[in-house]
Backbone as CSV, one residue per row, in Angstrom:
resi,resn,N_x,N_y,N_z,CA_x,CA_y,CA_z,C_x,C_y,C_z
1,MET,-24.969,12.213,0.606,-25.258,12.379,-0.631,-26.462,12.570,-1.075
2,GLY,-26.722,13.749,-1.966,-27.882,13.697,-2.821,-28.109,13.092,-3.670
3,LEU,-29.364,13.301,-4.117,-29.366,12.687,-5.516,-29.108,12.813,-6.558
4,ARG,-29.230,14.196,-6.690,-28.229,14.659,-8.067,-27.080,14.100,-7.966
5,GLU,-26.022,13.918,-6.724,-24.475,13.852,-6.267,-24.459,12.184,-6.635
6,LEU,-25.076,11.525,-6.568,-25.011,10.175,-6.262,-25.146,9.802,-8.083
7,LYS,-26.080,10.333,-8.433,-26.282,10.106,-9.868,-24.868,10.154,-10.674
8,LYS,-24.165,11.608,-10.511,-23.133,11.823,-11.193,-21.900,10.875,-10.809
9,ALA,-22.013,10.645,-9.412,-20.722,9.570,-8.871,-21.130,8.394,-9.939
10,LYS,-22.889,7.494,-9.795,-22.591,6.474,-10.448,-22.049,6.599,-12.163
11,THR,-22.263,7.924,-12.927,-22.047,7.864,-13.944,-20.412,8.263,-14.004
12,ARG,-20.158,8.776,-13.382,-18.266,8.871,-13.030,-17.607,7.497,-13.523
13,LYS,-17.997,6.018,-12.271,-18.025,5.053,-12.189,-17.874,4.573,-13.488
14,MET,-19.410,4.564,-13.939,-19.426,3.652,-15.279,-18.499,3.947,-15.942
15,ILE,-18.280,5.482,-16.681,-17.600,5.899,-17.636,-16.093,5.257,-17.023
16,SER,-15.602,5.624,-16.141,-14.053,5.080,-16.079,-13.621,3.546,-16.069
17,ASP,-14.934,2.746,-15.501,-14.721,1.428,-15.421,-15.370,0.940,-17.297
18,LEU,-15.299,1.604,-17.726,-15.897,1.439,-18.790,-14.534,1.657,-20.137
19,ALA,-13.897,2.702,-19.721,-12.506,3.042,-20.223,-11.794,2.219,-19.667
20,THR,-11.066,2.088,-18.394,-10.714,1.159,-18.251,-10.360,-0.223,-18.953
21,GLY,-11.656,-1.219,-18.865,-12.077,-2.083,-19.497,-11.298,-2.157,-21.202
22,LEU,-11.702,-0.968,-21.774,-11.403,-0.606,-23.366,-10.249,-0.628,-23.210
23,PHE,-9.189,0.231,-22.448,-7.692,0.434,-22.573,-7.155,-1.472,-22.285
24,ILE,-7.615,-1.952,-21.219,-7.192,-3.319,-20.667,-7.670,-4.090,-22.199
25,GLU,-8.740,-4.089,-22.944,-8.947,-4.723,-24.067,-8.149,-4.252,-25.390
26,LYS,-8.121,-3.185,-25.706,-7.594,-2.462,-26.829,-6.185,-1.979,-26.491
27,GLY,-5.340,-1.389,-25.715,-4.694,-0.734,-25.284,-4.821,0.803,-25.130
28,TYR,-3.811,1.361,-24.161,-5.049,2.625,-24.191,-4.518,3.537,-25.146
29,ASP,-3.245,3.448,-25.896,-3.275,4.319,-27.264,-4.016,4.598,-28.462
30,GLN,-4.503,3.045,-28.186,-6.142,2.854,-29.556,-7.470,2.971,-29.128
31,VAL,-7.656,3.696,-28.495,-9.161,4.236,-27.597,-8.919,5.641,-27.588
32,THR,-9.838,5.935,-27.839,-10.073,7.816,-27.993,-11.096,7.877,-26.737
33,THR,-11.105,9.230,-26.791,-12.059,9.603,-25.646,-13.394,9.554,-26.423
34,ALA,-13.241,10.044,-27.366,-14.769,10.149,-28.509,-15.271,8.589,-28.279
35,GLU,-14.356,7.689,-28.239,-14.878,6.327,-28.791,-15.336,5.981,-26.946
36,ILE,-15.204,6.560,-25.893,-14.971,6.609,-24.715,-16.826,6.964,-24.355
37,ALA,-16.866,7.944,-25.061,-17.849,8.935,-24.474,-18.990,8.246,-25.738
38,ARG,-18.755,8.042,-26.610,-20.063,7.733,-27.422,-20.258,6.045,-26.848
39,LEU,-19.970,5.167,-26.229,-19.921,3.966,-25.381,-20.750,4.564,-24.415
40,ALA,-20.364,5.337,-23.947,-21.067,5.935,-22.160,-21.845,6.654,-22.405
41,GLU,-22.668,6.639,-23.855,-23.542,7.592,-24.299,-23.480,8.824,-23.203
42,VAL,-22.243,9.984,-23.596,-22.361,11.444,-23.253,-21.201,11.923,-23.783
43,SER,-21.618,13.099,-24.096,-20.777,13.981,-25.114,-19.653,13.870,-24.401
44,VAL,-18.583,14.366,-25.567,-17.309,14.522,-25.194,-16.892,15.723,-24.192
45,PRO,-17.942,16.770,-24.400,-17.081,17.758,-23.111,-18.014,17.292,-22.488
46,THR,-18.722,16.917,-21.803,-19.219,16.010,-20.652,-18.624,15.051,-20.039
47,LEU,-17.644,14.343,-20.560,-16.537,13.522,-20.463,-15.558,13.969,-19.706
48,PHE,-15.174,14.806,-20.587,-14.333,15.763,-19.620,-14.359,16.840,-18.618
49,LYS,-15.609,17.264,-18.105,-16.248,17.864,-17.167,-16.035,16.264,-16.100
50,TYR,-16.344,15.334,-15.903,-15.842,14.366,-14.960,-14.521,13.996,-14.936
51,PHE,-13.531,14.124,-16.028,-11.868,13.543,-16.287,-11.178,14.665,-16.997
52,PRO,-10.892,15.264,-16.534,-10.194,16.537,-16.967,-9.060,15.747,-18.261
53,THR,-8.410,14.647,-17.896,-7.693,13.894,-18.872,-7.549,12.750,-19.171
54,LYS,-7.391,12.182,-19.960,-7.235,10.907,-20.386,-6.803,9.728,-19.382
55,GLU,-5.953,10.341,-18.795,-5.370,9.496,-17.585,-6.074,9.005,-16.218
56,THR,-7.048,10.245,-15.912,-7.470,10.232,-14.961,-9.058,9.752,-15.234
57,LEU,-8.988,8.943,-16.286,-9.957,7.686,-16.279,-9.730,6.780,-15.768
58,VAL,-8.606,6.312,-16.021,-7.912,4.994,-15.577,-7.844,5.343,-13.911
59,PHE,-7.296,6.305,-13.059,-6.932,6.815,-11.979,-8.387,7.942,-11.023
60,ASP,-9.388,7.106,-11.176,-10.483,7.981,-11.395,-10.557,7.915,-9.213
61,GLU,-9.956,7.196,-8.756,-10.188,7.432,-7.427,-8.965,7.809,-6.643
62,GLU,-8.201,8.523,-7.425,-6.241,8.896,-6.908,-7.183,9.666,-5.774
63,ASP,-8.052,10.765,-5.663,-8.077,11.612,-4.737,-8.739,11.233,-3.165
64,GLU,-9.741,9.535,-3.590,-10.341,9.702,-2.362,-9.304,8.534,-1.953
65,ARG,-8.300,7.752,-2.710,-7.376,7.338,-2.213,-6.457,8.072,-1.156
66,GLU,-6.065,9.012,-1.592,-4.929,10.241,-0.918,-5.785,10.295,0.498
67,GLU,-7.125,10.625,0.382,-7.644,10.816,1.660,-8.084,10.001,2.377
68,LYS,-7.945,8.642,2.029,-8.285,7.889,2.916,-6.778,6.969,3.584
69,LEU,-5.491,7.304,2.677,-4.373,7.251,3.083,-4.018,8.005,4.536
70,LEU,-4.525,9.289,4.159,-3.943,10.559,5.171,-5.283,9.818,6.439
71,ALA,-6.332,9.765,6.377,-7.218,9.607,7.176,-6.646,8.238,8.001
72,ALA,-5.911,7.265,7.278,-5.691,5.765,8.249,-5.130,6.209,9.616
73,VAL,-3.968,7.296,9.044,-3.235,8.251,10.122,-4.096,8.798,11.228
74,THR,-4.631,9.699,10.410,-5.100,10.860,11.798,-6.310,10.456,12.387
75,GLU,-7.099,9.348,11.623,-8.472,8.865,12.523,-8.281,7.639,13.163
76,ARG,-6.975,7.107,13.315,-6.714,5.464,14.027,-7.154,5.670,14.935
77,LYS,-7.042,4.399,15.477,-7.800,4.165,16.928,-6.970,4.616,18.040
78,LYS,-7.378,4.864,18.951,-6.539,5.371,19.958,-5.863,4.284,20.444
79,GLY,-4.223,4.945,20.875,-3.427,3.913,21.219,-2.818,2.894,20.160
80,MET,-3.322,3.231,18.894,-2.672,2.622,17.605,-1.726,3.156,16.882
81,SER,-0.471,2.486,16.837,0.586,3.106,16.188,0.290,3.803,14.461
82,ILE,1.454,4.759,14.192,1.041,5.244,13.017,1.076,4.122,12.205
83,LEU,2.444,3.038,11.882,2.597,1.884,10.916,1.735,0.967,11.062
84,ASP,1.260,0.825,12.795,-0.067,-0.430,12.479,-1.013,0.260,11.726
85,ALA,-1.598,1.247,12.133,-3.038,1.941,10.911,-2.491,1.910,9.788
86,LEU,-1.033,2.236,8.994,-1.079,2.118,7.581,-1.145,0.696,7.207
87,LEU,-0.252,-0.329,8.339,-0.329,-1.553,7.844,-1.785,-2.052,7.273
88,GLU,-2.954,-2.000,8.738,-4.039,-2.410,8.541,-4.272,-1.493,7.275
89,HIS,-4.734,-0.102,6.554,-5.011,0.635,5.837,-4.535,-0.398,4.485
90,PHE,-3.448,-0.730,4.218,-3.035,-1.069,3.189,-3.715,-2.819,3.008
91,SER,-3.409,-3.077,3.860,-4.158,-4.773,3.941,-5.310,-4.619,3.163
92,SER,-5.598,-3.746,3.238,-7.666,-4.009,3.015,-7.511,-3.484,1.155
93,TYR,-6.367,-3.222,0.909,-6.606,-2.846,-1.113,-6.606,-4.402,-1.631
94,THR,-7.704,-4.264,-2.863,-7.804,-5.375,-3.653,-6.712,-6.205,-3.834
95,VAL,-5.512,-5.234,-4.025,-4.319,-6.403,-4.661,-4.002,-7.340,-4.006
96,PHE,-4.608,-6.959,-2.585,-4.188,-8.687,-1.748,-5.513,-9.407,-1.841
97,ASP,-6.505,-9.291,-2.541,-7.859,-9.778,-2.352,-7.495,-11.264,-3.977
98,GLU,-7.434,-12.633,-3.499,-7.185,-13.420,-4.095,-8.499,-13.488,-5.488
99,ASP,-9.744,-13.312,-4.954,-10.737,-13.247,-5.749,-10.461,-12.016,-7.043
100,LYS,-9.692,-11.090,-6.858,-9.588,-10.280,-8.037,-8.251,-10.129,-8.352
101,LYS,-7.373,-11.276,-8.290,-6.218,-11.410,-9.083,-5.765,-11.329,-10.210
102,LYS,-6.998,-11.631,-11.099,-6.860,-11.574,-12.576,-7.198,-9.973,-13.281
103,HIS,-8.024,-9.745,-12.340,-8.141,-8.064,-12.730,-6.942,-6.841,-12.005
104,VAL,-6.386,-7.073,-11.141,-5.498,-6.573,-10.453,-3.985,-7.064,-11.650
105,ALA,-3.830,-7.872,-12.414,-2.893,-8.130,-13.116,-2.805,-7.481,-14.486
106,ALA,-4.298,-7.388,-15.150,-4.717,-6.970,-16.155,-4.245,-5.361,-15.631
107,PHE,-4.730,-4.749,-14.841,-4.643,-3.531,-14.568,-3.162,-2.964,-14.485
108,LYS,-2.240,-3.783,-13.661,-0.720,-3.418,-13.598,-0.335,-3.572,-14.934
109,LYS,-0.608,-4.726,-15.629,0.184,-4.956,-17.386,-0.348,-3.491,-18.163
110,LEU,-1.495,-2.350,-18.080,-1.592,-1.864,-18.342,-1.143,-0.672,-17.988
111,ILE,-0.775,-0.204,-16.725,-0.289,0.572,-16.182,1.314,0.751,-16.457
112,TYR,1.875,-0.592,-16.494,3.396,-0.928,-16.559,3.545,-0.596,-17.649
113,SER,2.857,-1.285,-19.082,3.224,-1.143,-20.142,2.951,0.443,-21.245
114,THR,2.113,1.347,-20.388,1.807,2.784,-21.079,2.315,3.631,-20.338
115,PRO,3.500,4.128,-21.053,4.684,5.094,-20.752,3.733,6.357,-19.996
116,ASP,2.731,6.725,-20.511,1.828,7.926,-19.929,0.982,7.594,-18.772
117,LEU,0.749,6.417,-18.659,-0.479,5.835,-17.419,1.129,6.172,-16.130
118,TYR,2.018,5.043,-16.511,3.151,5.159,-15.728,3.437,6.309,-14.904
119,ILE,3.649,7.162,-16.236,4.616,8.379,-15.703,3.577,9.024,-14.377
120,TYR,2.216,9.257,-15.071,0.743,9.590,-14.054,0.514,8.887,-12.830
121,ALA,1.115,7.452,-12.879,0.912,7.260,-11.431,2.297,7.559,-10.595
122,LYS,3.538,7.393,-11.072,4.279,8.260,-10.313,4.255,8.970,-9.889
123,GLN,3.561,10.394,-10.298,3.155,11.657,-10.082,2.601,11.518,-8.860
124,ILE,1.519,10.303,-8.918,0.305,10.637,-8.027,0.834,9.673,-6.908
125,TRP,1.771,8.981,-6.857,2.806,8.585,-5.990,3.381,9.494,-4.940
126,MET,4.120,10.512,-5.546,4.928,11.562,-5.535,4.043,12.316,-4.270
127,ARG,3.034,12.815,-4.857,1.728,13.839,-4.247,1.388,13.025,-3.050
128,TYR,1.200,11.590,-3.175,0.730,10.798,-1.507,1.808,11.113,-0.737
129,GLU,2.826,10.933,-1.212,4.258,10.520,-0.495,4.501,12.094,0.541
130,LYS,4.214,13.154,-0.430,4.452,14.466,0.136,3.363,14.931,1.146
131,SER,1.826,14.157,0.564,0.903,14.620,1.774,1.252,14.151,3.063
132,LEU,1.497,12.526,2.620,1.927,11.396,3.966,2.795,12.355,4.985
133,ALA,4.071,12.803,3.884,5.086,13.404,5.173,4.208,14.629,5.865
134,VAL,3.544,15.159,5.506,3.149,16.258,6.346,2.207,15.828,7.458
135,VAL,1.518,14.618,7.097,0.424,14.073,7.808,1.475,13.821,9.310
136,LEU,2.512,12.959,8.572,3.393,12.044,9.830,4.103,13.251,10.898
137,ARG,4.416,14.453,10.096,4.924,15.259,10.901,3.824,15.829,12.088
138,GLN,2.964,16.061,11.511,1.916,16.220,12.709,1.540,15.419,13.851
139,GLU,1.322,14.252,13.384,0.938,12.859,13.930,1.978,12.540,15.408
140,THR,3.290,12.322,14.595,4.235,11.790,15.494,4.318,12.178,16.591
141,LYS,4.776,11.444,17.409,5.113,11.976,19.037,6.740,12.551,19.170
142,HIS,7.355,12.455,18.255,8.742,12.822,18.497,8.928,13.983,17.022
143,GLN,9.280,15.019,17.213,9.517,15.956,16.031,10.275,15.388,14.820
144,LEU,10.314,15.575,13.644,10.709,15.330,12.152,10.852,16.549,11.750
145,ALA,11.979,16.414,10.993,12.507,17.674,10.571,11.674,16.864,8.853
146,PRO,11.683,18.107,7.992,10.820,18.002,6.781,11.445,16.625,5.850
147,ALA,12.398,16.113,5.873,13.555,15.867,5.094,13.136,13.962,5.542
148,GLU,13.223,13.925,6.899,13.055,12.573,7.744,11.720,12.203,7.618
149,ALA,10.416,13.012,7.388,9.267,12.521,7.254,9.363,11.977,6.015
150,GLU,10.042,13.034,4.944,9.715,12.521,3.539,10.258,11.202,3.224
151,ALA,11.086,11.043,4.006,12.065,9.392,3.588,11.040,8.328,4.449
152,ILE,10.401,8.891,5.294,9.645,7.729,6.157,8.302,7.612,4.954
153,ALA,7.765,8.417,4.842,6.736,8.550,3.924,7.358,7.201,2.794
154,HIS,8.430,7.990,2.081,8.794,7.411,0.567,8.878,5.832,1.166
155,PHE,9.375,5.320,2.043,10.213,4.253,2.636,8.391,3.496,2.887
156,ILE,7.707,3.838,3.467,6.484,3.646,3.928,5.523,3.535,2.765
157,LEU,5.331,4.161,1.466,4.720,3.420,0.193,5.290,3.151,-0.764
158,ASP,6.708,2.937,-0.519,7.782,1.955,-1.061,7.414,0.258,-1.119
159,ALA,7.057,0.418,0.224,7.111,-0.962,0.813,5.488,-1.666,0.035
160,PHE,4.557,-0.708,0.257,3.209,-1.193,-0.416,3.266,-1.415,-1.620
161,HIS,4.169,-0.538,-2.217,4.227,-0.697,-4.039,5.137,-2.343,-4.580
162,ARG,6.301,-2.574,-3.615,6.909,-3.196,-3.350,6.776,-4.757,-3.549
163,SER,5.398,-4.411,-2.343,5.220,-5.827,-1.894,3.732,-6.239,-3.014
164,LYS,3.072,-4.891,-3.676,2.218,-5.623,-4.661,2.645,-6.776,-5.767
165,ASP,3.789,-6.479,-6.259,4.420,-7.562,-7.334,5.496,-8.715,-6.608
166,ALA,5.257,-8.670,-5.176,6.253,-9.695,-4.559,5.163,-11.301,-4.914
167,GLU,5.884,-12.438,-4.916,5.268,-13.589,-5.093,3.948,-13.738,-3.732
168,ASP,4.242,-13.245,-2.572,3.436,-13.166,-1.650,3.340,-12.087,-1.274
169,PRO,2.197,-11.271,-2.099,1.797,-9.797,-1.518,2.050,-9.285,-0.135
170,ARG,1.022,-10.271,0.651,0.892,-10.006,2.154,1.969,-10.181,2.885
171,ALA,2.524,-11.087,2.810,3.841,-11.725,3.794,4.702,-10.749,3.621
172,SER,4.979,-9.997,2.350,5.960,-9.359,1.833,5.824,-7.727,2.445
173,LEU,4.143,-7.470,2.600,3.700,-6.272,3.276,4.280,-6.346,4.865
174,HIS,3.774,-7.395,5.562,4.029,-7.705,6.661,5.900,-7.293,7.136
175,ALA,6.778,-8.298,6.296,7.937,-8.233,6.318,8.502,-6.787,6.076
176,LEU,7.912,-6.307,5.448,8.490,-4.510,5.211,8.297,-3.696,6.188
177,PHE,6.964,-3.873,6.690,6.406,-2.923,8.123,7.018,-3.332,8.935
178,ASN,7.513,-4.902,9.046,7.915,-5.333,10.512,9.543,-4.770,10.537
179,ILE,10.348,-4.495,9.549,11.858,-3.543,9.401,11.638,-2.654,9.450
180,MET,10.396,-1.849,9.602,10.230,-0.367,10.046,9.923,-0.347,11.174
181,LYS,9.337,-1.150,11.939,9.011,-1.101,13.431,10.331,-1.236,14.034
182,ASN,10.584,-2.648,13.635,11.819,-3.470,14.791,13.450,-2.890,14.208
183,GLY,13.228,-2.326,12.348,14.495,-1.999,12.395,15.300,-3.552,11.302
184,TRP,16.281,-2.841,10.847,17.010,-3.989,10.295,18.045,-4.856,10.949
185,LYS,17.618,-5.929,10.940,19.161,-6.644,11.627,19.893,-7.549,10.867
186,GLU,21.398,-7.252,10.789,21.803,-8.143,10.393,22.540,-9.534,10.774
């Protein structure tokens, strides 16, 4: 990455962090893009060059997260199963970091309490589900029909999502992935 791209990435991250902090502190609907631009010392048009919508200020890493999710499958170690690669991938998320528990809780509260952000998060998740289903069809040893791949992708992502809110997120993630690997036993 060149110097210019590095500077743009730093500016983008600074704006997103500033905006997210303001949203957590004051509430999403109480903060304007003009206020964010002023505090970030950029113009409103410049702000919208970095972030096309107000929601993308909060979800600034959505594309990178999708790329990493898919890479966890396509670039997994030789001999590693898809489920093991995805379990390893999800285990590295901030939500499982005890030192960041307070920040993660504040971020989740912001998302769950703001209808626009909650809807946007669901749309991202549906996009990830479709992308993951395509990769699963390409990478699996056994041919999957589109509906099968989408159902599997849905359960994989849902396992991560449900684990985030569990009392012991890491144990929940492992338990749900264990069900996927070994089947449910009555």
